[in-house]
C-alpha positions as CSV (number, residue, x, y, z in Angstrom):
1,M,63.3,-29.1,27.1
2,K,61.9,-28.4,30.6
3,K,62.5,-30.8,33.4
4,N,59.7,-32.8,34.9
5,L,59.1,-33.7,38.5
6,T,61.1,-37.0,38.4
7,Q,64.1,-35.3,36.7
8,Y,64.1,-32.5,39.2
9,L,64.0,-35.0,42.2
10,V,66.7,-37.2,40.7
11,E,68.9,-34.1,40.3
12,Q,68.2,-33.1,43.9
13,Q,69.1,-36.7,45.0
14,R,72.3,-37.1,42.9
15,T,73.9,-33.6,43.0
16,K,72.6,-31.9,46.1
17,G,71.8,-34.8,48.5
18,T,68.6,-33.0,49.7
19,V,66.4,-36.0,49.0
20,T,66.9,-39.8,49.4
21,A,65.7,-42.4,46.9
22,D,62.8,-43.5,49.1
23,V,61.6,-39.9,49.7
24,R,61.9,-39.2,45.9
25,L,59.7,-42.2,45.2
26,L,57.3,-41.2,47.9
27,L,56.9,-37.7,46.5
28,E,56.3,-39.1,43.0
29,T,53.5,-41.2,44.4
30,V,52.0,-38.3,46.3
31,A,52.2,-36.2,43.0
32,R,50.3,-39.0,41.1
33,A,47.6,-39.1,43.8
34,C,47.3,-35.3,43.5
35,K,46.9,-35.7,39.8
36,A,44.0,-38.1,40.4
37,I,42.4,-35.7,43.0
38,G,42.7,-32.9,40.5
39,H,41.0,-34.9,37.9
40,A,38.1,-35.7,40.3
41,V,37.9,-32.0,41.3
42,S,37.7,-30.9,37.6
43,K,34.7,-33.2,36.9
44,G,32.6,-31.4,39.5
45,A,28.9,-32.1,39.2
46,L,29.6,-34.3,36.2
47,G,31.4,-36.8,38.4
48,G,28.8,-36.7,41.2
49,V,31.4,-35.6,43.7
50,L,29.9,-32.2,44.8
51,G,27.9,-31.7,48.0
52,S,28.3,-32.9,51.6
53,L,27.9,-36.2,53.4
54,E,26.1,-36.8,56.6
55,S,29.3,-37.6,58.4
56,E,31.7,-35.3,60.3
57,N,35.5,-35.6,60.5
58,V,37.5,-35.6,63.7
59,Q,37.5,-31.8,63.7
60,G,33.7,-31.8,64.0
61,E,33.3,-30.4,60.4
62,V,30.8,-31.7,57.9
63,Q,32.7,-33.8,55.3
64,K,32.4,-33.0,51.6
65,K,32.2,-35.9,49.2
66,L,35.5,-34.8,47.7
67,D,37.1,-34.7,51.2
68,V,36.5,-38.4,51.7
69,L,37.4,-39.3,48.1
70,S,40.6,-37.4,48.2
71,N,41.6,-39.0,51.5
72,E,41.0,-42.5,50.1
73,I,43.0,-41.7,47.0
74,L,46.0,-40.6,49.1
75,L,45.8,-43.7,51.4
76,E,45.5,-46.2,48.6
77,A,48.2,-44.6,46.5
78,N,50.7,-44.6,49.3
79,E,50.0,-47.9,51.1
80,W,51.9,-50.3,48.9
81,G,55.0,-48.4,47.7
82,G,57.3,-49.5,50.6
83,N,58.4,-45.9,51.4
84,L,56.2,-45.3,54.4
85,A,55.6,-46.7,57.9
86,A,52.4,-44.8,58.5
87,M,50.2,-41.9,57.5
88,A,48.1,-39.3,59.3
89,S,45.3,-37.2,57.8
90,E,43.2,-34.3,58.9
91,E,40.2,-36.4,58.0
92,M,41.0,-39.3,60.3
93,D,40.8,-39.7,64.1
94,T,44.2,-41.4,64.4
95,L,47.2,-42.6,62.4
96,H,47.0,-45.1,59.6
97,R,49.7,-47.8,59.7
98,I,50.8,-49.5,56.6
99,P,49.1,-52.9,56.5
100,E,51.3,-55.9,57.4
101,Y,51.1,-57.4,53.9
102,Y,52.9,-54.4,52.3
103,P,56.6,-53.5,52.6
104,K,57.4,-50.6,54.9
105,G,59.8,-47.6,54.8
106,D,61.2,-45.2,57.2
107,N,59.0,-42.2,56.4
108,L,55.8,-40.7,57.7
109,L,53.3,-38.8,55.6
110,L,50.8,-36.3,56.8
111,F,48.2,-34.6,54.7
112,D,45.2,-32.4,54.4
113,P,43.6,-34.2,51.5
114,L,41.4,-31.2,50.3
115,D,42.1,-27.9,51.9
116,G,39.5,-25.2,51.4
117,S,36.8,-27.8,50.7
118,S,34.0,-25.3,51.7
119,N,34.8,-23.7,48.4
120,I,34.3,-26.9,46.3
121,D,30.7,-26.2,45.3
122,V,31.4,-22.6,44.2
123,N,34.4,-23.5,42.0
124,V,37.1,-21.6,43.9
125,S,40.7,-22.9,43.9
126,I,41.3,-25.6,46.5
127,G,44.2,-28.0,47.2
128,T,46.1,-30.8,48.9
129,I,48.8,-30.1,51.5
130,F,51.3,-32.7,52.5
131,S,54.4,-33.1,54.8
132,V,57.1,-35.8,55.1
133,L,58.9,-36.8,58.3
134,Q,61.3,-39.5,59.0
135,V,60.5,-42.3,61.5
136,P,62.5,-41.6,64.7
137,E,65.3,-44.0,65.3
138,E,63.8,-45.4,68.4
139,A,60.6,-46.3,66.6
140,R,62.1,-48.3,63.7
141,Q,61.9,-51.7,65.5
142,R,58.3,-51.4,66.7
143,D,54.8,-50.4,65.5
144,I,54.4,-46.7,64.8
145,Q,52.6,-44.7,67.4
146,E,51.1,-41.2,67.4
147,I,54.0,-39.8,69.4
148,D,56.3,-40.6,66.4
149,F,54.5,-38.0,64.3
150,L,54.8,-35.3,67.0
151,Q,58.0,-33.7,65.6
152,A,58.7,-30.0,65.3
153,G,58.2,-28.6,61.9
154,Y,61.9,-28.0,61.3
155,K,62.4,-31.8,61.1
156,Q,60.3,-32.1,58.0
157,V,62.3,-33.5,55.1
158,A,59.8,-32.3,52.4
159,A,56.6,-30.4,52.2
160,G,54.3,-29.1,49.5
161,Y,50.8,-28.7,48.1
162,A,48.9,-29.1,44.9
163,V,46.5,-26.3,43.9
164,Y,43.5,-27.2,41.7
165,G,42.7,-23.9,39.9
166,P,42.9,-22.5,36.4
167,Q,46.0,-24.6,36.2
168,T,46.8,-27.6,38.4
169,M,50.1,-26.9,40.1
170,L,52.4,-28.7,42.5
171,I,54.5,-26.6,44.8
172,L,57.4,-28.5,46.6
173,T,60.3,-28.1,48.8
174,V,62.9,-30.7,49.8
175,G,64.9,-28.2,51.8
176,D,66.6,-26.5,48.9
177,G,64.3,-23.7,47.9
178,V,60.8,-24.0,46.5
179,A,60.0,-25.3,43.1
180,S,56.7,-25.2,41.2
181,F,55.4,-27.6,38.6
182,T,52.4,-27.3,36.3
183,L,50.4,-30.3,35.2
184,D,50.6,-30.8,31.5
185,K,47.2,-32.6,31.1
186,E,47.8,-33.7,27.6
187,M,51.1,-35.4,28.5
188,G,50.1,-36.3,32.1
189,S,53.3,-35.0,33.6
190,W,54.3,-32.4,36.1
191,V,56.5,-29.9,34.3
192,L,59.0,-27.7,36.2
193,T,57.9,-24.0,35.7
194,S,59.9,-22.3,38.4
195,E,62.9,-23.7,40.1
196,R,63.2,-21.1,42.9
197,L,60.2,-19.2,44.1
198,C,61.0,-16.2,46.1
199,I,58.7,-14.1,48.3
200,P,59.3,-10.4,48.2
201,E,60.5,-9.2,51.6
202,D,58.1,-6.2,51.6
203,T,54.4,-6.0,50.9
204,A,51.3,-3.8,51.1
205,E,48.8,-6.7,50.9
206,F,47.3,-8.7,53.7
207,A,44.8,-11.6,53.8
208,I,42.6,-12.0,56.9
209,N,38.9,-12.8,57.6
210,M,37.7,-9.3,58.6
211,S,34.4,-10.7,59.9
212,N,36.3,-12.0,62.9
213,M,37.6,-8.6,63.9
214,R,35.5,-8.4,67.1
215,H,37.2,-11.5,68.3
216,W,40.8,-10.7,67.6
217,E,43.5,-10.2,70.2
218,P,44.6,-6.6,70.7
219,P,47.9,-6.8,68.7
220,V,46.2,-8.2,65.6
221,K,43.4,-5.5,65.9
222,R,46.0,-2.7,66.2
223,Y,48.0,-4.0,63.2
224,I,45.0,-4.2,60.9
225,D,43.7,-0.8,62.1
226,D,47.1,0.7,61.2
227,C,47.0,-1.0,57.8
228,L,43.6,0.5,57.1
229,Q,44.7,4.0,57.8
230,G,46.8,3.8,54.7
231,V,49.5,6.3,53.7
232,E,48.3,8.8,56.4
233,G,48.7,6.1,59.2
234,P,51.8,4.9,61.1
235,L,52.7,2.4,58.4
236,G,52.9,5.0,55.8
237,K,51.4,3.1,52.8
238,N,48.1,1.9,51.4
239,Y,47.3,-1.7,51.8
240,N,45.1,-4.0,49.8
241,M,43.2,-6.9,51.4
242,R,42.7,-10.3,49.8
243,W,40.9,-13.3,51.4
244,I,40.0,-16.4,49.5
245,A,39.2,-18.6,52.5
246,S,41.3,-21.4,51.0
247,M,44.7,-21.5,52.6
248,V,46.3,-23.2,49.6
249,A,45.0,-20.4,47.3
250,D,46.0,-17.6,49.7
251,V,49.5,-19.0,50.3
252,H,49.9,-19.7,46.6
253,R,49.3,-16.0,45.9
254,I,51.8,-15.0,48.5
255,L,54.5,-17.4,47.1
256,T,53.8,-15.8,43.7
257,R,53.7,-12.1,44.5
258,G,54.1,-11.6,48.2
259,G,51.8,-10.6,51.0
260,V,50.9,-11.7,54.5
261,F,48.4,-14.4,55.4
262,M,46.8,-14.2,58.9
263,Y,44.6,-16.7,60.6
264,P,45.3,-15.7,64.2
265,R,44.2,-17.0,67.5
266,D,41.2,-15.1,68.9
267,K,38.9,-14.9,72.0
268,R,36.4,-17.5,70.9
269,A,36.7,-20.8,72.7
270,S,37.0,-22.8,69.5
271,V,39.9,-20.6,68.2
272,R,41.7,-19.7,71.5
273,E,44.6,-21.9,70.5
274,G,44.2,-21.2,66.8
275,K,42.1,-22.5,63.9
276,L,44.5,-24.1,61.5
277,R,46.1,-27.5,62.2
278,L,49.8,-27.5,63.0
279,M,50.7,-30.8,61.5
280,Y,48.6,-30.8,58.3
281,E,48.6,-27.1,57.4
282,A,50.8,-24.8,59.4
283,N,54.0,-26.8,59.4
284,P,54.2,-27.7,55.7
285,M,53.1,-24.2,54.6
286,S,55.7,-22.6,57.0
287,M,58.5,-24.8,55.6
288,L,57.5,-23.6,52.1
289,V,57.3,-20.0,53.1
290,E,60.7,-20.0,54.9
291,Q,62.4,-21.9,52.0
292,A,61.0,-19.1,49.7
293,G,62.6,-16.4,51.9
294,G,59.5,-15.6,54.0
295,M,58.7,-15.8,57.7
296,S,56.0,-17.8,59.6
297,I,54.9,-17.3,63.2
298,D,52.0,-18.2,65.5
299,G,52.0,-14.7,66.8
300,V,54.9,-14.8,69.2
301,Q,57.2,-17.6,68.0
302,R,58.4,-19.4,64.9
303,I,55.9,-22.1,63.9
304,L,58.6,-24.6,62.8
305,D,60.0,-24.5,66.4
306,I,56.7,-25.5,68.0
307,Q,56.8,-29.0,69.7
308,P,53.5,-30.7,68.8
309,T,51.4,-32.2,71.5
310,G,48.7,-33.9,69.4
311,L,48.0,-34.9,65.8
312,H,45.2,-32.4,65.5
313,Q,46.7,-29.6,67.4
314,R,45.7,-26.1,66.3
315,V,47.7,-22.9,66.1
316,G,47.5,-19.3,65.1
317,V,49.2,-18.7,61.7
318,I,50.8,-15.5,60.4
319,L,53.1,-16.0,57.4
320,G,54.4,-14.4,54.2
321,S,56.7,-11.5,53.3
322,K,59.5,-11.4,55.9
323,N,59.5,-7.7,56.8
324,E,55.7,-7.6,57.2
325,V,55.5,-10.7,59.4
326,A,58.4,-9.2,61.5
327,R,56.3,-6.1,61.8
328,V,53.3,-8.1,63.1
329,L,55.6,-9.9,65.6
330,K,56.6,-6.5,67.0
331,Y,52.9,-5.7,67.7
332,H,52.7,-8.9,69.7
333,T,56.0,-8.5,71.6
334,A,55.1,-4.9,72.4
335,D,51.9,-6.2,73.9
336,T,53.7,-8.6,76.2
337,N,56.4,-6.3,77.4
């Protein structure tokens, strides 16, 4: 009989020591919230959750109805469990402290409640991304502040995402490889379907938004130009391009069969520092990719080594198959030498 999520986490807690009891309970709560979000997503127009609201989030993006609903589901599910001191969401201006009337824990939860939400109305796979940090020692006797969240990605104790597609899946790392779970909708449980995902080191597949080519930095442009030359070019092989415009879906494909995902910085003022959010997207995805044997950089440095300066900081992201990301890094370092 296959293990479920709880059994997997208990085993990690008891035999490998990679997860504490409170983190285990927190991850189970997040997984239940993802199950509820997946249920809302699957209803689509029948549940009246499609379409946009008149409001914008802190990023200046028009909010979808499911963005707001997903954010509320995660907040409500995680407020009362006693495992958290505070939460932060891509959809909120600032942190969300656990109310005084609930017990508190020594963990921090960050999440993008519904990544790829621009694809909601056209029925393309979307997902929820989350990251768990520990409260710094110096903050355990006072109210949590924004600075307490600003920890480099290598300090994450767990990270993962749920993808709402043909199957609803949960992909998780607690620092001991990457496991995947599939939601058994009849039983209502997350069933372990792969205990150790591994990204192939080599690939001939890249994912990037080609419509932004005119804005790219020279190293990115040269790399893609070389890819497009195929077997006759300097890279000596034919490449395929994939682009879903949902980071969860693109990264899920890479974790499953390899590839490189690129959302680089470019010359536009709005993307000069990058497009994706370090705390809610880049850090958790980078932890997953590295735990699966891949590599993740912002162009010139390891993403998990970046010291955050703000909750909504943006960065360039290049991640996936180790040898191909290393190749992209060489294009950047050659440009700076």
